[in-house]
N, CA, C and O atoms as a printed pandas DataFrame, in Angstrom:
     atom_number atom_name residue_name chain_id  residue_number  x_coord  y_coord  z_coord
0              1         N          UNK        A               1 -140.142   23.389   45.335
1              2        CA          UNK        A               1 -140.982   22.914   46.409
2              3         C          UNK        A               1 -140.453   23.453   47.737
3              4         O          UNK        A               1 -139.269   23.312   48.043
4              5         N          UNK        A               2 -141.304   24.048   48.495
5              6        CA          UNK        A               2 -140.918   24.600   49.778
6              7         C          UNK        A               2 -141.585   23.809   50.891
7              8         O          UNK        A               2 -142.799   23.603   50.884
8              9         N          UNK        A               3 -140.786   23.374   51.837
9             10        CA          UNK        A               3 -141.285   22.613   52.968
10            11         C          UNK        A               3 -140.829   23.282   54.250
11            12         O          UNK        A               3 -139.790   23.942   54.282
12            13         N          UNK        A               4 -141.605   23.108   55.299
13            14        CA          UNK        A               4 -141.168   23.572   56.610
14            15         C          UNK        A               4 -140.199   22.547   57.184
15            16         O          UNK        A               4 -140.098   21.425   56.687
16            17         N          UNK        A               5 -139.487   22.945   58.240
17            18        CA          UNK        A               5 -138.571   22.016   58.903
18            19         C          UNK        A               5 -139.328   20.798   59.428
19            20         O          UNK        A               5 -138.823   19.677   59.363
20            21         N          UNK        A               6 -140.522   21.012   59.941
21            22        CA          UNK        A               6 -141.326   19.911   60.471
22            23         C          UNK        A               6 -141.746   18.942   59.366
23            24         O          UNK        A               6 -141.755   17.728   59.564
24            25         N          UNK        A               7 -142.090   19.488   58.212
25            26        CA          UNK        A               7 -142.473   18.631   57.087
26            27         C          UNK        A               7 -141.295   17.796   56.593
27            28         O          UNK        A               7 -141.458   16.617   56.276
28            29         N          UNK        A               8 -140.126   18.394   56.528
29            30        CA          UNK        A               8 -138.933   17.656   56.109
30            31         C          UNK        A               8 -138.634   16.550   57.114
31            32         O          UNK        A               8 -138.311   15.428   56.724
32            33         N          UNK        A               9 -138.741   16.859   58.407
33            34        CA          UNK        A               9 -138.488   15.862   59.446
34            35         C          UNK        A               9 -139.471   14.702   59.322
35            36         O          UNK        A               9 -139.072   13.543   59.438
36            37         N          UNK        A              10 -140.737   14.994   59.091
37            38        CA          UNK        A              10 -141.746   13.932   58.933
38            39         C          UNK        A              10 -141.475   13.090   57.696
39            40         O          UNK        A              10 -141.657   11.873   57.722
40            41         N          UNK        A              11 -141.045   13.720   56.625
41            42        CA          UNK        A              11 -140.730   12.968   55.409
42            43         C          UNK        A              11 -139.527   12.064   55.624
43            44         O          UNK        A              11 -139.522   10.922   55.164
44            45         N          UNK        A              12 -138.499   12.563   56.322
45            46        CA          UNK        A              12 -137.341   11.729   56.652
46            47         C          UNK        A              12 -137.755   10.548   57.521
47            48         O          UNK        A              12 -137.333    9.415   57.288
48            49         N          UNK        A              13 -138.573   10.819   58.510
49            50        CA          UNK        A              13 -139.037    9.754   59.403
50            51         C          UNK        A              13 -139.833    8.712   58.632
51            52         O          UNK        A              13 -139.689    7.514   58.875
52            53         N          UNK        A              14 -140.659    9.156   57.716
53            54        CA          UNK        A              14 -141.450    8.219   56.907
54            55         C          UNK        A              14 -140.582    7.345   56.022
55            56         O          UNK        A              14 -140.839    6.151   55.872
56            57         N          UNK        A              15 -139.557    7.941   55.436
57            58        CA          UNK        A              15 -138.647    7.155   54.586
58            59         C          UNK        A              15 -137.829    6.174   55.418
59            60         O          UNK        A              15 -137.581    5.045   54.995
60            61         N          UNK        A              16 -137.412    6.613   56.609
61            62        CA          UNK        A              16 -136.668    5.711   57.476
62            63         C          UNK        A              16 -137.551    4.537   57.897
63            64         O          UNK        A              16 -137.097    3.393   57.908
64            65         N          UNK        A              17 -138.784    4.807   58.238
65            66        CA          UNK        A              17 -139.712    3.748   58.634
66            67         C          UNK        A              17 -139.947    2.783   57.472
67            68         O          UNK        A              17 -139.998    1.570   57.672
68            69         N          UNK        A              18 -140.088    3.314   56.270
69            70        CA          UNK        A              18 -140.287    2.458   55.095
70            71         C          UNK        A              18 -139.082    1.543   54.881
71            72         O          UNK        A              18 -139.252    0.372   54.544
72            73         N          UNK        A              19 -137.870    2.060   55.073
73            74        CA          UNK        A              19 -136.667    1.225   54.958
74            75         C          UNK        A              19 -136.650    0.143   56.031
75            76         O          UNK        A              19 -136.303   -1.006   55.760
76            77         N          UNK        A              20 -137.024    0.517   57.244
77            78        CA          UNK        A              20 -137.064   -0.453   58.339
78            79         C          UNK        A              20 -138.053   -1.568   58.033
79            80         O          UNK        A              20 -137.746   -2.746   58.216
80            81         N          UNK        A              21 -139.227   -1.199   57.573
81            82        CA          UNK        A              21 -140.250   -2.202   57.266
82            83         C          UNK        A              21 -139.881   -3.047   56.054
83            84         O          UNK        A              21 -140.216   -4.231   56.002
84            85         N          UNK        A              22 -139.198   -2.459   55.082
85            86        CA          UNK        A              22 -138.767   -3.220   53.906
86            87         C          UNK        A              22 -137.781   -4.316   54.305
87            88         O          UNK        A              22 -137.696   -5.356   53.652
88            89         N          UNK        A              23 -137.043   -4.071   55.378
89            90        CA          UNK        A              23 -136.103   -5.085   55.884
90            91         C          UNK        A              23 -136.764   -6.022   56.880
91            92         O          UNK        A              23 -136.137   -6.951   57.390
92            93         N          UNK        A              24 -138.055   -5.764   57.153
93            94        CA          UNK        A              24 -138.835   -6.572   58.079
94            95         C          UNK        A              24 -138.239   -6.531   59.487
95            96         O          UNK        A              24 -138.206   -7.540   60.191
96            97         N          UNK        A              25 -137.770   -5.344   59.883
97            98        CA          UNK        A              25 -137.199   -5.152   61.213
98            99         C          UNK        A              25 -138.231   -4.514   62.128
99           100         O          UNK        A              25 -138.999   -3.649   61.707
100          101         N          UNK        A              26 -138.244   -4.944   63.371
101          102        CA          UNK        A              26 -139.030   -4.266   64.391
102          103         C          UNK        A              26 -138.265   -3.010   64.793
103          104         O          UNK        A              26 -137.078   -2.866   64.499
104          105         N          UNK        A              27 -138.965   -2.111   65.467
105          106        CA          UNK        A              27 -138.284   -0.911   65.969
106          107         C          UNK        A              27 -137.132   -1.303   66.892
107          108         O          UNK        A              27 -136.064   -0.691   66.866
108          109         N          UNK        A              28 -137.362   -2.319   67.696
109          110        CA          UNK        A              28 -136.343   -2.774   68.642
110          111         C          UNK        A              28 -135.094   -3.271   67.915
111          112         O          UNK        A              28 -133.972   -3.050   68.370
112          113         N          UNK        A              29 -135.300   -3.945   66.779
113          114        CA          UNK        A              29 -134.168   -4.445   65.996
114          115         C          UNK        A              29 -133.322   -3.294   65.478
115          116         O          UNK        A              29 -132.099   -3.303   65.612
116          117         N          UNK        A              30 -133.975   -2.306   64.887
117          118        CA          UNK        A              30 -133.254   -1.143   64.375
118          119         C          UNK        A              30 -132.556   -0.404   65.507
119          120         O          UNK        A              30 -131.400   -0.004   65.377
120          121         N          UNK        A              31 -133.263   -0.226   66.613
121          122        CA          UNK        A              31 -132.685    0.481   67.753
122          123         C          UNK        A              31 -131.429   -0.228   68.255
123          124         O          UNK        A              31 -130.422    0.418   68.546
124          125         N          UNK        A              32 -131.490   -1.537   68.355
125          126        CA          UNK        A              32 -130.333   -2.299   68.820
126          127         C          UNK        A              32 -129.159   -2.164   67.858
127          128         O          UNK        A              32 -128.018   -1.977   68.282
128          129         N          UNK        A              33 -129.442   -2.260   66.559
129          130        CA          UNK        A              33 -128.375   -2.144   65.553
130          131         C          UNK        A              33 -127.776   -0.742   65.525
131          132         O          UNK        A              33 -126.599   -0.569   65.207
132          133         N          UNK        A              34 -128.592    0.258   65.860
133          134        CA          UNK        A              34 -128.112    1.643   65.846
134          135         C          UNK        A              34 -127.500    2.052   67.188
135          136         O          UNK        A              34 -126.813    3.070   67.272
136          137         N          UNK        A              35 -127.744    1.270   68.223
137          138        CA          UNK        A              35 -127.214    1.613   69.536
138          139         C          UNK        A              35 -127.976    2.722   70.227
139          140         O          UNK        A              35 -127.400    3.498   70.989
140          141         N          UNK        A              36 -129.285    2.800   69.961
141          142        CA          UNK        A              36 -130.137    3.797   70.604
142          143         C          UNK        A              36 -131.356    3.081   71.178
143          144         O          UNK        A              36 -131.516    1.877   70.978
144          145         N          UNK        A              37 -132.201    3.795   71.878
145          146        CA          UNK        A              37 -133.370    3.163   72.481
146          147         C          UNK        A              37 -134.503    3.013   71.460
147          148         O          UNK        A              37 -134.594    3.773   70.496
148          149         N          UNK        A              38 -135.353    2.026   71.693
149          150        CA          UNK        A              38 -136.517    1.824   70.834
150          151         C          UNK        A              38 -137.468    3.009   70.944
151          152         O          UNK        A              38 -138.163    3.339   69.983
152          153         N          UNK        A              39 -137.502    3.652   72.108
153          154        CA          UNK        A              39 -138.331    4.844   72.286
154          155         C          UNK        A              39 -137.904    5.983   71.392
155          156         O          UNK        A              39 -138.738    6.747   70.903
156          157         N          UNK        A              40 -136.609    6.100   71.178
157          158        CA          UNK        A              40 -136.091    7.138   70.280
158          159         C          UNK        A              40 -136.547    6.884   68.853
159          160         O          UNK        A              40 -136.928    7.813   68.142
160          161         N          UNK        A              41 -136.508    5.611   68.433
161          162        CA          UNK        A              41 -136.976    5.254   67.086
162          163         C          UNK        A              41 -138.461    5.547   66.968
163          164         O          UNK        A              41 -138.901    6.126   65.975
164          165         N          UNK        A              42 -139.240    5.153   67.972
165          166        CA          UNK        A              42 -140.692    5.390   67.945
166          167         C          UNK        A              42 -141.000    6.886   67.885
167          168         O          UNK        A              42 -141.847    7.314   67.102
168          169         N          UNK        A              43 -140.306    7.688   68.718
169          170        CA          UNK        A              43 -140.543    9.135   68.717
170          171         C          UNK        A              43 -140.221    9.736   67.353
171          172         O          UNK        A              43 -140.959   10.589   66.860
172          173         N          UNK        A              44 -139.126    9.296   66.745
173          174        CA          UNK        A              44 -138.773    9.813   65.425
174          175         C          UNK        A              44 -139.834    9.450   64.401
175          176         O          UNK        A              44 -140.247   10.295   63.606
176          177         N          UNK        A              45 -140.276    8.205   64.413
177          178        CA          UNK        A              45 -141.276    7.776   63.433
178          179         C          UNK        A              45 -142.614    8.488   63.607
179          180         O          UNK        A              45 -143.314    8.731   62.624
180          181         N          UNK        A              46 -142.974    8.822   64.828
181          182        CA          UNK        A              46 -144.283    9.437   65.054
182          183         C          UNK        A              46 -144.268   10.959   65.015
183          184         O          UNK        A              46 -145.253   11.580   64.615
184          185         N          UNK        A              47 -143.148   11.568   65.431
185          186        CA          UNK        A              47 -143.115   13.038   65.497
186          187         C          UNK        A              47 -142.117   13.672   64.545
187          188         O          UNK        A              47 -142.233   14.853   64.220
188          189         N          UNK        A              48 -141.132   12.896   64.093
189          190        CA          UNK        A              48 -140.073   13.458   63.254
190          191         C          UNK        A              48 -138.973   14.105   64.066
191          192         O          UNK        A              48 -138.047   14.682   63.495
192          193         N          UNK        A              49 -139.050   14.025   65.390
193          194        CA          UNK        A              49 -138.051   14.662   66.243
194          195         C          UNK        A              49 -136.988   13.654   66.662
195          196         O          UNK        A              49 -137.296   12.552   67.115
196          197         N          UNK        A              50 -135.718   14.061   66.499
197          198        CA          UNK        A              50 -134.595   13.202   66.861
198          199         C          UNK        A              50 -133.341   14.065   66.923
199          200         O          UNK        A              50 -133.218   15.053   66.199
200          201         N          UNK        A              51 -132.418   13.683   67.789
201          202        CA          UNK        A              51 -131.133   14.370   67.858
202          203         C          UNK        A              51 -130.297   13.962   66.644
203          204         O          UNK        A              51 -130.405   12.840   66.148
204          205         N          UNK        A              52 -129.470   14.882   66.182
205          206        CA          UNK        A              52 -128.673   14.627   64.982
206          207         C          UNK        A              52 -127.809   13.383   65.134
207          208         O          UNK        A              52 -127.739   12.572   64.210
208          209         N          UNK        A              53 -127.150   13.213   66.276
209          210        CA          UNK        A              53 -126.290   12.039   66.438
210          211         C          UNK        A              53 -127.084   10.742   66.348
211          212         O          UNK        A              53 -126.589    9.753   65.807
212          213         N          UNK        A              54 -128.304   10.732   66.870
213          214        CA          UNK        A              54 -129.138    9.531   66.767
214          215         C          UNK        A              54 -129.625    9.307   65.337
215          216         O          UNK        A              54 -129.731    8.163   64.893
216          217         N          UNK        A              55 -129.919   10.379   64.617
217          218        CA          UNK        A              55 -130.308   10.245   63.215
218          219         C          UNK        A              55 -129.174    9.634   62.398
219          220         O          UNK        A              55 -129.403    8.776   61.545
220          221         N          UNK        A              56 -127.959   10.081   62.664
221          222        CA          UNK        A              56 -126.810    9.532   61.938
222          223         C          UNK        A              56 -126.568    8.068   62.297
223          224         O          UNK        A              56 -126.149    7.285   61.444
224          225         N          UNK        A              57 -126.827    7.691   63.549
225          226        CA          UNK        A              57 -126.709    6.285   63.951
226          227         C          UNK        A              57 -127.738    5.428   63.219
227          228         O          UNK        A              57 -127.423    4.323   62.778
228          229         N          UNK        A              58 -128.962    5.928   63.087
229          230        CA          UNK        A              58 -129.991    5.202   62.335
230          231         C          UNK        A              58 -129.582    5.059   60.875
231          232         O          UNK        A              58 -129.727    3.990   60.284
232          233         N          UNK        A              59 -129.073    6.139   60.301
233          234        CA          UNK        A              59 -128.638    6.101   58.902
234          235         C          UNK        A              59 -127.529    5.081   58.707
235          236         O          UNK        A              59 -127.522    4.360   57.709
236          237         N          UNK        A              60 -126.596    5.012   59.641
237          238        CA          UNK        A              60 -125.515    4.035   59.558
238          239         C          UNK        A              60 -126.072    2.617   59.629
239          240         O          UNK        A              60 -125.671    1.755   58.848
240          241         N          UNK        A              61 -126.984    2.371   60.551
241          242        CA          UNK        A              61 -127.573    1.044   60.705
242          243         C          UNK        A              61 -128.345    0.616   59.456
243          244         O          UNK        A              61 -128.418   -0.572   59.142
244          245         N          UNK        A              62 -128.918    1.589   58.751
245          246        CA          UNK        A              62 -129.687    1.291   57.539
246          247         C          UNK        A              62 -128.848    1.376   56.262
247          248         O          UNK        A              62 -129.363    1.157   55.166
248          249         N          UNK        A              63 -127.560    1.693   56.399
249          250        CA          UNK        A              63 -126.688    1.768   55.234
250          251         C          UNK        A              63 -126.878    3.018   54.400
251          252         O          UNK        A              63 -126.636    3.000   53.193
252          253         N          UNK        A              64 -127.312    4.108   55.028
253          254        CA          UNK        A              64 -127.595    5.353   54.304
254          255         C          UNK        A              64 -126.744    6.533   54.758
255          256         O          UNK        A              64 -127.014    7.672   54.376
256          257         N          UNK        A              65 -125.736    6.277   55.555
257          258        CA          UNK        A              65 -124.966    7.370   56.133
258          259         C          UNK        A              65 -124.303    8.245   55.072
259          260         O          UNK        A              65 -124.214    9.461   55.242
260          261         N          UNK        A              66 -123.840    7.641   53.986
261          262        CA          UNK        A              66 -123.138    8.424   52.960
262          263         C          UNK        A              66 -124.040    9.475   52.317
263          264         O          UNK        A              66 -123.531   10.434   51.737
264          265         N          UNK        A              67 -125.343    9.327   52.402
265          266        CA          UNK        A              67 -126.249   10.314   51.821
266          267         C          UNK        A              67 -126.210   11.639   52.581
267          268         O          UNK        A              67 -126.588   12.676   52.035
268          269         N          UNK        A              68 -125.762   11.614   53.825
269          270        CA          UNK        A              68 -125.657   12.840   54.601
270          271         C          UNK        A              68 -124.414   13.643   54.239
271          272         O          UNK        A              68 -124.294   14.805   54.626
272          273         N          UNK        A              69 -123.505   13.045   53.515
273          274        CA          UNK        A              69 -122.259   13.716   53.139
274          275         C          UNK        A              69 -122.533   14.965   52.292
275          276         O          UNK        A              69 -121.756   15.919   52.342
276          277         N          UNK        A              70 -123.600   14.973   51.534
277          278        CA          UNK        A              70 -123.891   16.092   50.638
278          279         C          UNK        A              70 -124.621   17.248   51.325
279          280         O          UNK        A              70 -124.777   18.312   50.726
280          281         N          UNK        A              71 -125.069   17.060   52.564
281          282        CA          UNK        A              71 -125.784   18.126   53.265
282          283         C          UNK        A              71 -124.826   19.287   53.510
283          284         O          UNK        A              71 -123.713   19.084   53.995
284          285         N          UNK        A              72 -125.248   20.478   53.184
285          286        CA          UNK        A              72 -124.481   21.717   53.335
286          287         C          UNK        A              72 -123.263   21.788   52.423
287          288         O          UNK        A              72 -122.367   22.597   52.667
288          289         N          UNK        A              73 -123.204   20.979   51.398
289          290        CA          UNK        A              73 -122.107   21.050   50.433
290          291         C          UNK        A              73 -122.267   22.329   49.610
291          292         O          UNK        A              73 -123.391   22.732   49.311
292          293         N          UNK        A              74 -121.167   22.966   49.245
293          294        CA          UNK        A              74 -121.287   24.180   48.430
294          295         C          UNK        A              74 -121.847   23.832   47.049
295          296         O          UNK        A              74 -121.630   22.729   46.548
296          297         N          UNK        A              75 -122.557   24.762   46.446
297          298        CA          UNK        A              75 -123.091   24.486   45.111
298          299         C          UNK        A              75 -121.958   24.322   44.107
299          300         O          UNK        A              75 -120.865   24.846   44.321
300          301         N          UNK        A              76 -122.199   23.610   43.028
301          302        CA          UNK        A              76 -121.150   23.441   42.019
302          303         C          UNK        A              76 -120.753   24.793   41.431
303          304         O          UNK        A              76 -121.582   25.693   41.296
304          305         N          UNK        A              77 -119.499   24.918   41.091
305          306        CA          UNK        A              77 -119.008   26.150   40.479
306          307         C          UNK        A              77 -119.631   26.299   39.087
307          308         O          UNK        A              77 -119.789   25.320   38.357
308          309         N          UNK        A              78 -119.979   27.534   38.737
309          310        CA          UNK        A              78 -120.588   27.794   37.435
310          311         C          UNK        A              78 -119.562   28.090   36.361
311          312         O          UNK        A              78 -119.872   28.086   35.169
312          313         N          UNK        A              79 -118.331   28.349   36.796
313          314        CA          UNK        A              79 -117.288   28.650   35.816
314          315         C          UNK        A              79 -115.938   28.249   36.392
315          316         O          UNK        A              79 -115.802   28.006   37.591
316          317         N          UNK        A              80 -114.957   28.185   35.525
317          318        CA          UNK        A              80 -113.596   27.880   35.958
318          319         C          UNK        A              80 -113.070   28.993   36.858
319          320         O          UNK        A              80 -112.361   28.729   37.829
320          321         N          UNK        A              81 -113.412   30.219   36.540
321          322        CA          UNK        A              81 -112.964   31.362   37.348
322          323         C          UNK        A              81 -113.524   31.268   38.771
323          324         O          UNK        A              81 -112.812   31.537   39.739
324          325         N          UNK        A              82 -114.778   30.892   38.893
325          326        CA          UNK        A              82 -115.376   30.744   40.218
326          327         C          UNK        A              82 -114.698   29.615   41.000
327          328         O          UNK        A              82 -114.486   29.740   42.206
328          329         N          UNK        A              83 -114.365   28.539   40.337
329          330        CA          UNK        A              83 -113.679   27.421   40.971
330          331         C          UNK        A              83 -112.288   27.843   41.446
331          332         O          UNK        A              83 -111.870   27.492   42.549
332          333         N          UNK        A              84 -111.584   28.590   40.617
333          334        CA          UNK        A              84 -110.270   29.085   41.008
334          335         C          UNK        A              84 -110.369   30.056   42.184
335          336         O          UNK        A              84 -109.543   30.015   43.095
336          337         N          UNK        A              85 -111.377   30.925   42.165
337          338        CA          UNK        A              85 -111.579   31.890   43.244
338          339         C          UNK        A              85 -111.833   31.162   44.563
339          340         O          UNK        A              85 -111.307   31.569   45.599
340          341         N          UNK        A              86 -112.620   30.107   44.542
341          342        CA          UNK        A              86 -112.889   29.338   45.761
342          343         C          UNK        A              86 -111.624   28.707   46.327
343          344         O          UNK        A              86 -111.433   28.671   47.543
344          345         N          UNK        A              87 -110.775   28.219   45.458
345          346        CA          UNK        A              87 -109.573   27.539   45.936
346          347         C          UNK        A              87 -108.551   28.525   46.505
347          348         O          UNK        A              87 -107.723   28.143   47.332
348          349         N          UNK        A              88 -108.599   29.788   46.075
349          350        CA          UNK        A              88 -107.632   30.780   46.541
350          351         C          UNK        A              88 -108.141   31.570   47.747
351          352         O          UNK        A              88 -107.345   32.159   48.477
352          353         N          UNK        A              89 -109.436   31.588   47.959
353          354        CA          UNK        A              89 -110.005   32.375   49.057
354          355         C          UNK        A              89 -109.702   31.703   50.390
355          356         O          UNK        A              89 -109.877   30.493   50.531
356          357         N          UNK        A              90 -109.247   32.485   51.372
357          358        CA          UNK        A              90 -108.996   31.897   52.690
358          359         C          UNK        A              90 -110.322   31.481   53.342
359          360         O          UNK        A              90 -111.347   32.139   53.162
360          361         N          UNK        A              91 -110.285   30.402   54.086
361          362        CA          UNK        A              91 -111.501   29.915   54.753
362          363         C          UNK        A              91 -111.832   30.848   55.911
363          364         O          UNK        A              91 -110.989   31.112   56.767
364          365         N          UNK        A              92 -113.052   31.339   55.929
365          366        CA          UNK        A              92 -113.479   32.234   57.001
366          367         C          UNK        A              92 -113.677   31.438   58.281
367          368         O          UNK        A              92 -114.176   30.313   58.249
368          369         N          UNK        A              93 -113.291   32.016   59.391
369          370        CA          UNK        A              93 -113.455   31.394   60.697
370          371         C          UNK        A              93 -114.712   31.902   61.403
371          372         O          UNK        A              93 -115.282   31.221   62.256
372          373         N          UNK        A              94 -115.135   33.122   61.026
373          374        CA          UNK        A              94 -116.315   33.728   61.634
374          375         C          UNK        A              94 -117.113   34.469   60.575
375          376         O          UNK        A              94 -116.577   34.891   59.550
376          377         N          UNK        A              95 -118.376   34.614   60.837
377          378        CA          UNK        A              95 -119.227   35.378   59.941
378          379         C          UNK        A              95 -119.188   36.860   60.281
379          380         O          UNK        A              95 -118.803   37.248   61.384
380          381         N          UNK        A              96 -119.585   37.670   59.335
381          382        CA          UNK        A              96 -119.703   39.100   59.590
382          383         C          UNK        A              96 -121.043   39.357   60.225
383          384         O          UNK        A              96 -121.926   38.499   60.216
384          385         N          UNK        A              97 -121.189   40.521   60.767
385          386        CA          UNK        A              97 -122.465   40.875   61.390
386          387         C          UNK        A              97 -123.504   40.867   60.382
387          388         O          UNK        A              97 -124.665   41.139   60.690
């Protein structure tokens, strides 16, 4: 399944709103618990746009922060040799051109 960045953002916003409503919280309640403005919550729910730090604050307030831990995680190794190669390779500090 291929989604645009905007579609993914809207889907995240929809799931966050569903969690908020399942807890019977107003936007103001979630905003207060997350330490952000109610306008930020409303903008996220309607447009899918939010700063990363505010998204993580919402996730923490809803008890979902640990789900972000897997974002950008390397894929599982397909073999023992690949796993060994990863552990021995020096961590790159910069990308190549």
